[in-house]
C-alpha positions as CSV (number, residue, x, y, z in Angstrom):
1,M,103.4,-123.4,142.0
2,P,104.5,-127.1,142.1
3,K,103.7,-129.0,138.4
4,T,102.4,-132.5,140.5
5,L,100.2,-132.7,143.4
6,P,102.5,-133.6,146.9
7,R,102.0,-137.0,147.7
8,R,100.2,-136.1,150.9
9,G,97.7,-134.4,148.4
10,F,98.0,-137.5,146.1
11,A,97.0,-139.4,148.6
12,I,93.7,-137.5,150.0
13,L,92.6,-137.0,147.1
14,A,92.8,-141.2,146.1
15,S,91.4,-141.6,149.4
16,V,88.2,-139.4,148.5
17,V,87.5,-141.4,145.8
18,V,88.0,-144.8,147.0
19,A,85.5,-143.7,149.7
20,A,83.1,-141.9,147.4
21,A,82.8,-145.5,145.4
22,A,82.7,-147.5,148.6
23,L,79.1,-144.9,149.1
24,F,78.1,-145.3,145.5
25,A,78.4,-149.3,145.6
26,L,76.2,-149.2,149.3
27,Y,74.0,-147.1,147.9
28,M,74.1,-149.5,144.6
29,W,73.7,-152.4,146.8
30,I,70.5,-150.8,148.9
31,V,68.6,-149.3,146.5
32,L,68.5,-153.2,144.3
33,H,67.9,-154.9,147.7
34,W,65.4,-153.3,149.5
35,S,62.5,-153.1,148.0
36,Y,60.1,-149.8,148.6
37,S,57.0,-151.6,148.0
38,E,55.4,-155.3,146.6
39,G,52.2,-156.3,145.4
40,E,50.6,-157.8,142.4
41,R,49.1,-157.0,139.3
42,A,47.0,-159.2,137.1
43,G,46.5,-158.1,133.1
44,Y,47.1,-158.6,129.4
45,L,50.7,-159.0,128.4
46,Q,50.7,-156.7,125.5
47,K,54.9,-156.1,125.2
48,L,58.0,-157.6,126.0
49,S,61.3,-156.4,124.7
50,R,64.7,-156.6,125.4
51,K,65.5,-152.9,125.1
52,G,69.0,-150.5,126.2
53,W,72.1,-148.6,124.2
54,L,74.4,-150.6,126.4
55,C,72.9,-152.5,129.0
56,K,70.2,-154.7,127.5
57,T,67.0,-155.3,129.9
58,W,63.4,-157.1,129.5
59,E,61.2,-154.4,129.4
60,G,57.5,-155.4,129.3
61,E,53.6,-153.6,130.1
62,I,50.9,-155.1,130.6
63,L,47.3,-153.9,130.5
64,L,45.0,-153.6,134.0
65,S,41.1,-152.5,133.3
66,S,39.4,-153.3,136.0
67,M,35.7,-153.9,134.5
68,P,34.9,-154.4,131.1
69,G,34.4,-151.5,129.0
70,A,36.3,-149.4,131.3
71,I,39.6,-147.8,129.8
72,P,42.6,-149.9,130.6
73,E,45.5,-148.9,132.7
74,R,49.2,-149.3,131.5
75,F,51.7,-151.1,133.6
76,T,55.3,-151.0,132.7
77,F,57.5,-152.9,134.1
78,T,61.1,-154.6,134.4
79,V,62.3,-158.6,134.3
80,R,65.7,-159.6,135.4
81,D,64.9,-163.1,135.7
82,E,65.4,-165.1,132.4
83,T,63.1,-168.3,133.5
84,V,59.9,-165.4,133.9
85,V,61.6,-163.8,130.7
86,R,60.5,-167.1,128.9
87,Q,57.6,-167.6,130.6
88,L,56.2,-164.5,129.7
89,Q,57.2,-164.3,126.2
90,A,55.2,-168.1,125.6
91,A,52.2,-166.2,127.0
92,M,51.9,-163.1,124.9
93,G,48.4,-161.3,124.6
94,Q,47.4,-164.1,127.8
95,R,46.4,-162.3,131.1
96,V,49.0,-162.7,133.5
97,Q,49.1,-161.9,137.0
98,L,52.6,-160.3,138.1
99,T,54.4,-160.2,142.0
100,Y,56.6,-157.4,141.5
101,S,58.8,-155.1,144.1
102,Q,59.4,-151.3,143.5
103,H,63.2,-149.9,143.8
104,V,63.1,-146.2,144.0
105,G,66.3,-144.1,143.3
106,V,68.0,-146.0,140.8
107,P,70.1,-144.0,139.8
108,T,71.0,-145.5,136.0
109,S,68.8,-147.3,133.4
110,C,71.0,-150.1,133.1
111,F,69.0,-152.3,136.2
112,G,65.9,-151.8,134.5
113,E,64.4,-148.9,132.9
114,T,61.1,-148.7,135.3
115,S,61.0,-149.5,139.1
116,Y,58.9,-151.8,138.8
117,F,61.0,-155.4,138.6
118,V,58.8,-158.7,138.3
119,E,59.7,-161.3,140.3
120,K,57.2,-163.8,139.7
121,A,54.7,-164.4,136.7
122,V,51.4,-166.6,136.8
123,V,49.8,-167.0,133.1
124,G,46.2,-168.4,133.8
125,G,46.1,-170.9,136.4
126,A,49.5,-172.1,135.9
127,N,52.2,-172.3,139.0
128,P,54.5,-169.6,139.8
129,V,57.4,-169.4,137.9
130,G,60.3,-166.8,139.2
131,A,63.2,-165.9,141.6
132,S,62.6,-165.8,145.3
133,G,63.5,-162.7,146.3
134,M,65.9,-159.8,145.0
């Protein structure tokens, strides 16, 4: 048995590795730029923190209440735009309206711990601030 791969075997292996990396990059681009759903949610901002061991992401939580006295539902989200992060930091405890897009199938938490990426935020009656799409 030969101790090293023949030249042709090495070329085939390299081609397979390059093709796999290209397919993974294409998959990541599609998942991050093509949203599964889009929508808006409004509630009281309870939490906003920068989390992660290696990849730091901004993660937040609002409490949604359909009517007074009802048990609120929690909506967790990720913010990738620093302008929206600064606005939300100033709005802690206040009612906010978030415009988000949901990206299903992101294989790593380096882009966010949730699949909901906030693109715009409106605090009270303020004008929207944020990115105009992904």
